[in-house]
C-alpha positions as CSV (number, residue, x, y, z in Angstrom):
1,M,-19.9,-64.8,0.7
2,I,-17.4,-67.4,-0.4
3,W,-14.4,-68.1,1.8
4,V,-11.2,-69.5,0.2
5,C,-8.0,-70.1,2.2
6,E,-4.5,-71.1,1.1
7,P,-2.7,-71.9,4.4
8,L,0.6,-73.3,3.2
9,C,1.8,-71.6,-0.1
10,R,4.0,-68.6,-0.1
11,S,5.1,-66.4,-3.0
12,F,4.6,-68.1,-6.4
13,S,4.1,-71.6,-5.2
14,H,0.9,-73.0,-6.8
15,E,0.2,-69.5,-8.1
16,K,-1.2,-70.8,-11.4
17,V,-3.5,-73.4,-10.0
18,N,-4.7,-71.2,-7.1
19,S,-5.4,-68.3,-9.4
20,G,-7.3,-70.7,-11.6
21,F,-9.4,-71.8,-8.6
22,L,-10.3,-68.2,-7.8
23,Y,-11.3,-67.6,-11.4
24,S,-13.4,-70.8,-11.4
25,M,-15.1,-69.6,-8.1
26,S,-15.8,-66.2,-9.7
27,L,-17.6,-67.9,-12.6
28,A,-19.5,-70.2,-10.3
29,Y,-20.4,-67.5,-7.8
30,H,-20.3,-64.3,-9.8
31,D,-22.8,-62.5,-7.7
32,E,-21.1,-63.2,-4.3
33,K,-18.0,-61.7,-2.7
34,I,-15.0,-64.1,-2.6
35,I,-12.7,-63.7,0.4
36,F,-9.2,-65.1,-0.2
37,L,-7.1,-65.6,2.9
38,S,-3.3,-66.3,2.5
39,H,0.2,-65.1,3.3
40,K,1.0,-61.7,2.0
41,S,3.7,-63.0,-0.4
42,H,1.2,-65.4,-2.0
43,L,-1.5,-62.8,-2.3
44,K,0.9,-60.6,-4.3
45,S,1.8,-63.6,-6.6
46,I,-1.8,-64.3,-7.1
47,S,-2.5,-60.7,-8.0
48,D,0.4,-60.6,-10.3
49,I,-0.5,-63.8,-12.2
50,L,-4.1,-62.7,-12.6
51,K,-2.9,-59.4,-14.2
52,H,-0.4,-61.3,-16.4
53,D,-3.2,-63.7,-17.6
54,N,-5.5,-60.7,-18.1
55,V,-8.1,-62.1,-15.7
56,K,-10.2,-59.6,-13.8
57,I,-12.2,-60.9,-10.8
58,E,-14.3,-58.0,-9.6
59,N,-15.8,-59.8,-6.6
60,L,-12.4,-60.9,-5.1
61,E,-11.1,-59.5,-1.8
62,Y,-7.7,-60.3,-0.5
63,R,-7.1,-60.7,3.3
64,E,-3.6,-61.3,4.7
65,I,-3.1,-64.0,7.4
66,P,0.5,-64.1,8.8
67,F,0.9,-67.8,8.4
68,K,4.2,-69.1,9.7
69,Q,6.5,-71.4,7.7
70,A,4.9,-74.9,8.3
71,G,6.9,-77.7,9.9
72,T,7.8,-76.3,13.3
73,F,6.2,-76.7,16.7
74,Y,5.8,-72.9,16.9
75,S,4.0,-72.8,13.6
76,F,1.8,-75.7,14.6
77,I,0.6,-73.7,17.7
78,C,0.2,-70.6,15.6
79,Y,-1.9,-72.4,13.0
80,F,-4.3,-73.6,15.8
81,F,-5.1,-70.0,16.8
82,Q,-5.1,-68.7,13.2
83,L,-7.5,-71.4,12.0
84,Y,-9.7,-70.8,15.0
85,F,-9.8,-67.1,14.0
86,I,-10.6,-68.0,10.4
87,L,-13.4,-70.5,11.1
88,S,-14.8,-68.0,13.6
89,S,-14.8,-65.3,10.8
90,V,-16.8,-67.7,8.6
91,I,-19.4,-68.3,11.3
92,R,-19.7,-64.5,12.0
93,S,-20.3,-63.9,8.3
94,G,-23.3,-66.2,8.3
95,E,-21.7,-68.8,6.1
96,N,-21.3,-72.5,6.9
97,K,-18.5,-73.6,4.6
98,I,-14.9,-72.8,3.6
99,F,-12.7,-73.9,0.7
100,F,-9.1,-74.8,1.5
101,L,-6.7,-74.8,-1.5
102,S,-4.1,-77.0,0.2
103,Y,-3.5,-78.9,3.5
104,S,-1.0,-80.9,5.4
105,A,-1.7,-83.7,7.8
106,P,-1.1,-81.6,10.9
107,L,-3.3,-78.7,9.6
108,L,-6.1,-81.1,8.7
109,W,-5.8,-82.6,12.3
110,I,-6.2,-79.1,13.7
111,V,-9.3,-78.3,11.6
112,K,-10.9,-81.6,12.5
113,K,-10.2,-81.0,16.2
114,L,-11.6,-77.5,16.0
115,K,-14.8,-78.8,14.3
116,S,-15.4,-81.6,16.8
117,G,-14.2,-79.7,19.9
118,F,-16.2,-76.4,19.5
119,S,-19.9,-76.4,19.2
120,K,-20.0,-73.3,17.0
121,F,-17.9,-75.1,14.4
122,Q,-19.8,-78.4,14.3
123,N,-22.1,-77.4,11.4
124,L,-19.2,-76.1,9.2
125,N,-18.5,-77.9,5.9
126,F,-15.0,-78.1,4.3
127,L,-13.9,-78.6,0.7
128,I,-10.2,-79.4,0.6
129,V,-7.9,-79.7,-2.5
130,L,-5.7,-82.8,-2.7
131,H,-2.2,-82.0,-3.8
132,G,1.1,-83.9,-3.6
133,S,1.0,-84.7,0.1
134,F,-2.0,-86.9,-0.6
135,E,0.4,-89.4,-2.1
136,N,1.5,-90.1,1.5
137,I,-1.6,-92.3,2.0
138,N,0.2,-94.9,-0.1
139,T,3.3,-94.9,2.1
140,E,3.5,-96.8,5.4
141,V,4.8,-94.7,8.2
142,V,6.3,-96.5,11.2
143,A,5.2,-94.7,14.3
144,Q,8.1,-96.0,16.3
145,S,10.7,-94.6,13.8
146,A,10.9,-91.2,15.5
147,P,13.7,-90.6,18.0
148,V,12.5,-90.8,21.5
149,F,12.9,-87.7,23.7
150,N,12.5,-88.8,27.4
151,G,12.2,-85.2,28.7
152,T,15.3,-85.5,30.9
153,V,17.3,-82.3,31.1
154,N,20.6,-82.5,33.0
155,A,19.5,-85.3,35.4
156,I,21.0,-85.2,38.9
157,G,23.8,-87.7,39.1
158,P,24.3,-90.1,42.1
159,G,27.1,-88.0,43.5
160,N,24.9,-84.9,43.9
161,R,23.3,-84.8,47.3
162,L,20.1,-82.9,48.1
163,S,21.8,-81.0,50.9
164,S,24.4,-79.5,48.6
165,K,21.7,-78.5,46.1
166,L,19.8,-76.8,48.9
167,R,22.9,-74.9,50.1
168,K,23.5,-73.6,46.5
169,V,19.8,-72.5,46.3
170,A,20.1,-70.7,49.7
171,S,23.2,-68.8,48.6
172,T,21.6,-67.7,45.3
173,S,19.6,-64.5,44.9
174,P,15.9,-64.8,44.1
175,K,16.5,-63.0,40.8
176,N,19.1,-65.6,39.7
177,I,16.9,-68.5,40.9
178,I,14.1,-67.2,38.6
179,K,16.6,-66.8,35.7
180,K,17.9,-70.3,36.1
181,I,14.4,-71.8,36.2
182,I,13.5,-69.9,33.0
183,N,16.8,-71.1,31.4
184,R,16.0,-74.8,32.3
185,I,12.4,-74.5,31.0
186,T,13.7,-72.9,27.8
187,D,16.3,-75.6,27.4
188,Y,13.6,-78.2,27.8
189,L,11.3,-76.6,25.2
190,V,14.2,-76.2,22.7
191,R,15.0,-79.9,23.1
192,V,11.3,-80.9,22.6
193,M,11.0,-78.6,19.5
194,S,14.1,-79.9,17.9
195,F,12.4,-83.3,17.7
196,W,9.1,-81.8,16.3
197,P,9.6,-82.9,12.6
198,Q,10.0,-86.5,13.7
199,I,7.3,-86.3,16.4
200,S,4.9,-84.7,13.8
201,E,5.6,-87.4,11.2
202,S,4.7,-90.1,13.8
203,L,1.7,-88.4,15.2
204,F,0.0,-87.1,12.0
205,I,-0.2,-90.1,9.7
206,E,-1.8,-89.0,6.5
207,K,-3.9,-92.1,5.8
208,N,-5.5,-92.0,9.3
209,I,-6.2,-88.3,9.3
210,V,-7.6,-88.0,5.8
211,G,-9.3,-91.4,5.7
212,F,-11.6,-91.0,8.8
213,N,-13.7,-88.5,10.8
214,N,-14.9,-86.9,7.6
215,A,-18.4,-85.7,8.5
216,G,-18.7,-82.3,6.9
217,F,-15.5,-82.8,4.8
218,R,-15.2,-83.3,1.1
219,Y,-12.0,-83.5,-0.9
220,L,-11.3,-82.3,-4.4
221,A,-8.9,-84.3,-6.7
222,L,-7.4,-82.5,-9.7
223,S,-8.0,-85.4,-12.2
224,P,-10.6,-88.2,-12.4
225,Y,-8.1,-91.0,-12.3
226,I,-7.0,-89.9,-8.8
227,I,-10.3,-91.0,-7.3
228,E,-10.1,-94.5,-8.6
229,N,-6.6,-94.9,-7.2
230,A,-7.6,-93.3,-3.9
231,Y,-10.5,-95.7,-3.4
232,K,-8.1,-98.6,-3.8
233,I,-6.5,-97.5,-0.5
234,L,-9.2,-95.6,1.4
235,D,-12.7,-96.8,2.2
236,P,-15.2,-94.8,0.0
237,R,-17.7,-95.1,2.8
238,H,-15.5,-92.9,5.0
239,I,-14.4,-90.3,2.5
240,D,-16.1,-88.3,-0.2
241,I,-13.7,-87.3,-3.2
242,R,-14.9,-85.3,-6.2
243,Y,-12.8,-84.1,-9.0
244,I,-12.2,-81.0,-11.3
245,Y,-9.7,-80.8,-14.0
246,M,-6.8,-78.7,-12.7
247,P,-8.0,-75.1,-13.2
248,I,-5.3,-73.4,-15.2
249,V,-5.8,-70.2,-17.1
250,F,-4.4,-71.2,-20.5
251,A,-2.2,-68.9,-22.5
252,K,-4.2,-67.3,-25.2
253,E,-1.5,-66.6,-27.8
254,K,-0.9,-69.2,-30.4
255,V,2.7,-69.1,-31.5
256,E,3.6,-70.4,-34.9
257,I,7.0,-72.1,-34.9
258,N,9.3,-72.4,-37.9
259,N,12.5,-73.9,-36.5
260,K,15.4,-75.0,-38.7
261,H,16.3,-77.7,-36.2
262,L,14.7,-79.5,-33.3
263,K,14.3,-77.6,-29.9
264,V,13.1,-79.4,-26.8
265,A,12.9,-78.1,-23.2
266,T,12.3,-78.9,-19.6
267,F,9.9,-76.4,-18.1
268,G,9.7,-75.4,-14.4
269,Y,11.2,-77.8,-11.8
270,G,12.3,-80.4,-14.3
271,N,14.6,-83.2,-13.2
272,S,18.3,-82.5,-13.6
273,K,19.5,-86.0,-12.7
274,K,17.3,-87.7,-15.3
275,L,18.1,-84.9,-17.9
276,S,21.8,-85.6,-17.2
277,E,21.1,-89.4,-18.0
278,V,19.4,-88.4,-21.3
279,S,22.3,-86.1,-22.1
280,N,24.9,-88.7,-21.4
281,Y,23.2,-91.2,-23.7
282,I,23.1,-88.6,-26.5
283,S,26.7,-87.5,-25.9
284,N,28.0,-91.0,-26.1
285,S,26.0,-91.7,-29.4
286,R,27.7,-89.1,-31.6
287,E,29.9,-86.1,-31.9
288,I,27.8,-83.7,-33.9
289,F,24.4,-82.4,-32.6
290,S,21.8,-80.5,-34.6
291,F,19.3,-79.8,-31.9
292,E,18.9,-78.0,-28.6
293,I,17.7,-79.1,-25.2
294,R,16.8,-76.0,-23.2
295,V,16.5,-75.9,-19.4
296,I,13.7,-73.4,-18.7
297,G,14.0,-73.3,-14.9
298,M,16.5,-72.9,-12.2
299,D,17.7,-76.5,-11.8
300,N,20.6,-76.9,-14.2
301,R,22.7,-79.2,-12.0
302,E,24.6,-82.0,-13.8
303,T,23.9,-80.6,-17.3
304,E,27.0,-78.5,-17.7
305,G,29.5,-79.6,-20.3
306,F,26.9,-80.8,-22.9
307,S,27.1,-78.6,-26.0
308,F,23.5,-79.2,-27.0
309,V,22.1,-78.2,-23.5
310,S,21.4,-74.6,-22.9
311,T,20.7,-73.1,-19.4
312,P,19.6,-69.5,-20.0
313,C,18.4,-69.1,-16.4
314,L,21.8,-69.9,-14.9
315,G,20.5,-71.5,-11.8
316,R,18.1,-68.7,-10.7
317,P,14.4,-68.8,-10.6
318,P,13.0,-67.1,-13.8
319,S,9.9,-65.0,-13.9
320,R,6.8,-66.3,-15.6
321,E,7.4,-63.7,-18.4
322,E,10.9,-65.0,-19.0
323,M,9.8,-68.6,-19.0
324,E,7.1,-67.9,-21.6
325,S,9.6,-66.1,-23.8
326,L,12.1,-68.9,-23.6
327,A,9.3,-71.5,-24.4
328,K,8.0,-69.7,-27.5
329,D,10.2,-71.5,-30.1
330,I,10.2,-74.9,-28.3
331,D,8.9,-77.9,-30.3
332,F,8.5,-80.4,-27.4
333,F,8.4,-80.2,-23.6
334,I,10.3,-83.0,-21.8
335,I,8.6,-84.4,-18.7
336,L,10.9,-86.7,-16.6
337,Y,8.8,-88.0,-13.7
338,D,9.2,-91.6,-12.5
339,K,6.5,-94.1,-13.1
340,H,5.2,-94.1,-9.5
341,K,4.8,-90.3,-9.3
342,Y,1.5,-88.6,-9.5
343,R,-0.8,-91.5,-9.0
344,L,-2.8,-89.7,-6.3
345,S,-2.2,-86.1,-7.4
346,C,-1.8,-84.2,-10.7
347,S,1.3,-82.7,-12.2
348,G,1.3,-79.0,-13.2
349,S,3.8,-79.9,-16.0
350,I,1.2,-81.4,-18.2
351,Y,-1.0,-78.4,-17.9
352,E,2.0,-76.1,-18.7
353,A,2.4,-78.1,-21.9
354,L,-1.4,-77.8,-22.7
355,S,-1.3,-74.1,-21.9
356,Y,1.5,-73.3,-24.3
357,R,0.4,-76.0,-26.9
358,K,3.6,-78.0,-26.6
359,P,3.7,-81.7,-27.5
360,I,5.5,-83.8,-24.9
361,I,8.2,-86.4,-24.7
362,Y,7.9,-88.1,-21.3
363,L,8.7,-91.0,-19.1
364,D,5.8,-93.5,-18.8
365,N,3.6,-92.1,-16.0
366,E,-0.1,-92.6,-15.2
367,C,-0.9,-88.9,-14.8
368,I,0.7,-88.0,-18.1
369,N,-0.8,-91.1,-19.8
370,F,-4.3,-89.9,-18.9
371,Y,-3.9,-86.7,-20.8
372,N,-2.0,-88.3,-23.7
373,V,-5.2,-90.3,-24.6
374,E,-7.9,-88.0,-23.3
375,A,-8.7,-86.5,-26.7
376,G,-6.0,-87.9,-29.0
377,V,-2.3,-88.5,-28.7
378,I,-0.3,-85.4,-27.7
379,G,3.2,-86.7,-27.3
380,I,5.6,-89.6,-27.1
381,N,5.7,-92.1,-24.2
382,C,9.1,-93.5,-23.4
383,E,10.1,-96.3,-21.0
384,N,13.4,-94.9,-19.8
385,T,15.9,-92.1,-20.3
386,K,17.7,-94.0,-23.0
387,E,14.5,-94.2,-25.0
388,I,14.0,-90.4,-24.5
389,A,17.5,-89.8,-25.9
390,E,16.9,-92.1,-28.8
391,T,13.6,-90.3,-29.5
392,I,15.2,-86.9,-29.5
393,L,17.9,-88.1,-31.9
394,K,15.3,-89.7,-34.2
395,L,13.1,-86.5,-34.3
396,S,16.2,-84.4,-35.0
397,D,17.5,-86.6,-37.8
398,N,14.2,-86.6,-39.5
399,F,13.1,-83.1,-38.6
400,E,11.0,-82.4,-41.7
401,E,8.9,-85.5,-41.1
402,S,8.8,-84.6,-37.4
403,R,7.1,-81.3,-38.2
404,I,4.1,-83.2,-39.5
405,M,3.9,-85.2,-36.3
406,I,4.3,-82.0,-34.2
407,N,1.4,-80.4,-35.9
408,A,-0.8,-83.4,-35.4
409,F,0.0,-83.4,-31.7
410,I,-0.8,-79.7,-31.5
411,Q,-4.2,-80.3,-33.1
412,N,-4.9,-82.9,-30.4
413,I,-3.7,-80.6,-27.7
414,D,-6.3,-78.0,-28.7
415,L,-9.0,-80.7,-28.3
416,V,-7.7,-81.6,-24.8
417,R,-7.5,-77.9,-23.9
418,E,-11.2,-77.4,-24.8
419,K,-12.2,-80.3,-22.7
420,V,-10.4,-79.4,-19.6
421,R,-10.4,-75.5,-19.7
422,I,-11.9,-73.7,-16.7
423,E,-14.9,-72.3,-18.6
424,N,-16.1,-75.8,-19.3
425,N,-15.5,-77.2,-15.8
426,F,-16.3,-74.6,-13.2
427,R,-19.7,-76.3,-12.6
428,L,-17.9,-79.3,-11.3
429,L,-16.3,-77.1,-8.6
430,K,-19.7,-75.5,-7.8
431,E,-21.2,-79.1,-7.4
432,A,-18.3,-80.1,-5.1
433,Y,-18.8,-77.0,-3.0
434,T,-22.5,-77.6,-2.6
435,F,-23.2,-79.4,0.7
């Protein structure tokens, strides 16, 4: 029996990569039952995306866990008991390991405390996927930065004598005394809980929690370059990191495009501020535009007023089917991440481009660079938004020549897809999950 848990994601957050992990596990352990634990909204999204991608996992069983929205004191307490229940279920099934598809510093702290504090969990092994929060190990957190709550609630002032307080208590009914005590306790807890985000940030420092006490823990990076960067910060003697290429079920349809003019798009979250910079550079360069920049996603802020920018989703989150339909005739995906982003995690945007066979125009970034040279150049690297604007104009002005370049990029994309696709990499996951 294989135990897989997604403790943080809800709805369609990470639905592509998590469905890919489940598919990978089904290939690695085709003769064992896979138990997938998550919030009910995420279970539905996983089920829907697997149907959409035409992936059938016969040995997969969904189990709902009512995880609370992370980040509050109440959810922290709930997670303690829920994770205790989950680890106990693993033990009762006769297994000694579990695969977590995400983590946060507070949750990892709970898991490590459970493992070290309860004898029945001490032989458990954990494989944990490293996502965006792992970037925090490269950020110094000042423990003293959190506001200090001294626990004082309506302190008695110097003019209040003990005798007057006693007289008030004596004249108050027992029922009202109990009510006042409960109100005071509630007020105290509310004040404490209101400071929980700051307290949590100071207590649960990512680098300390991830980097130490790792007996029985192994971590899974979603690209090889992440390991090299991580070991520049963390001592490899204290942490074991393996890798797998991000497991995405690639789109099977190969769409032939025959546009009369250039069409580029941001896909998914995008970056409306940087897209606005690109659009301003373009707008200030000429008055007639023979191309389209399409925003395939909900974030269309600061892009209104540009005649060459289309926003078909109108600020609402589109469905996967709608995004795919809008992407069919696109020549290039634009990726607008800063240079410092995704040094210790992997962007899903590059895999969306690989999945839909779209060449990329992107801001210089280590993550994207890795895939741009992995099996041949698949796009155009730009230093800044001005260079992206100039690239779009050049491609548009020489569109017939650009078609030749686009086709060459697509041929290289197919080579990269073959190298990183799930069917050629699930054995890496099985090795990582073998303790």
